[in-house]
C-alpha positions in Angstrom: 64.4 53.3 107.3 65.1 51.3 110.4 67.0 52.4 113.4 69.8 50.2 112.2 72.5 52.9 110.9 73.2 52.5 107.3 76.1 54.5 107.0 76.3 54.8 103.4 72.6 55.9 103.1 73.0 58.3 106.0 75.9 59.9 104.2 74.0 60.4 101.0 71.0 61.8 102.8 73.2 64.1 104.8 75.0 65.2 101.6 71.5 66.1 100.1 70.3 67.7 103.4 69.7 71.5 102.5 69.5 73.0 106.2 72.9 71.8 107.8 73.5 73.3 111.3 75.2 76.6 111.8 78.9 76.4 111.9 80.7 77.4 115.2 84.3 77.1 116.4 84.9 74.9 113.4 82.1 72.4 114.1 78.6 72.0 112.7 75.8 69.6 114.3 73.0 68.6 112.0 69.8 66.6 112.5 68.1 65.2 109.5 65.5 62.6 108.5 64.6 60.7 105.3 60.9 61.5 106.4 60.4 65.1 107.2 56.5 64.5 106.6 54.8 61.7 108.6 51.6 60.4 109.8 50.2 60.4 113.2 51.4 57.2 114.9 54.1 56.7 112.3 57.9 56.2 113.6 60.3 59.0 112.4 64.0 58.4 112.5 66.3 61.1 113.3 70.1 61.0 111.9 72.9 63.0 113.4 76.0 64.4 111.9 78.9 66.1 113.8 81.0 67.8 110.9 84.4 69.2 111.5 84.8 72.1 109.1 88.3 72.7 110.2 91.4 70.6 111.4 89.6 69.1 114.5 89.9 65.4 115.2 87.1 63.5 114.1 85.9 60.1 116.0 84.2 58.4 113.3 83.6 54.8 114.6 80.4 53.9 116.5 77.7 54.0 116.7 77.9 56.4 119.5 74.7 57.3 121.8 73.2 60.7 121.2 73.1 63.1 124.2 71.7 66.5 124.2 68.6 66.0 121.8 65.4 67.7 122.4 61.7 67.7 120.7 59.6 70.8 121.0 62.1 72.2 123.6 61.9 69.0 125.9 64.8 66.8 126.3 64.5 63.3 125.1 68.1 62.0 125.6 70.5 62.3 128.5 72.3 65.6 128.6 75.5 66.0 126.5 78.7 66.0 128.4 82.0 67.8 127.3 83.3 64.6 125.7 80.8 63.9 123.2 82.9 64.9 120.1 86.1 63.4 121.6 85.1 60.3 124.0 87.5 59.3 126.6 87.0 55.7 126.1 87.3 55.8 122.3 89.7 53.2 120.7 89.1 53.5 116.9 89.7 55.6 113.7 90.3 59.2 113.9 90.1 61.5 110.9 91.5 65.3 110.8 88.9 67.5 109.7 87.2 68.5 107.4 85.3 65.5 108.0 81.8 64.5 109.0 81.0 61.7 111.7 77.6 60.2 111.0 78.2 57.3 113.2 75.6 58.1 116.1 72.8 56.0 117.0 69.5 57.2 115.3 66.7 58.4 117.3 63.1 57.5 116.7 60.0 59.2 117.5 56.3 58.8 117.2 53.8 61.6 117.5 50.4 61.3 118.5 48.8 64.5 117.4 49.1 66.5 114.1 51.6 69.4 114.3 55.0 70.7 113.3 57.5 69.0 115.7 61.0 70.5 116.2 64.1 68.3 116.9 67.4 69.9 117.9 70.6 68.7 119.2 73.0 70.6 121.5 76.6 69.8 122.7 77.9 72.6 124.8 77.8 75.8 122.8 77.1 73.9 119.6 73.4 73.8 118.6 72.1 72.0 115.5 69.7 73.2 112.9 66.0 72.9 113.7 64.9 69.7 112.0 61.0 70.4 111.4 58.7 67.2 111.1 55.3 68.0 109.7 53.0 65.4 111.2 49.7 65.1 109.6 46.2 63.4 110.8 
C-alpha cells in the first residue's frame, strides 16, 4: 500500500481489523496496517481511524495530519491538540456518530532491526490500541 490514502481499502481493512482501540467517552482510536509482519528495511504504512461510537460530530474530510503518534514509546509526530477531532479551520462534511473517520494521512515507518515494534496514537485522554509490527531479519 502506498502512503496515498485509498479510503475504500482503508474502510475495508478497518472493518476486518480485530484489535480496535478501547472506547472512551463515545470515541475509539485505532491504528492498523495491512502488513503487521515486515522485513528489516521494508516500509510499513500505518492507517488511523477515529470512530464516534455515540452521537458525536465526526469531521470526515481530509486527509488530516496525524498528531500524537508514538513508536516504541517515542513520539514520531507532533503532539496532539485538543482540536484533532474537531478542527477549528474545518470546512467540510460532518457526520453524526456513530461513524468512523479514516481520512487521516497514513504514517510510514522503516525499521532497521528485527523486533516487535509498537505503534500507538493518543489524543487527550483517548489512547488507541497497540499496533504490534513484527519486523523480521
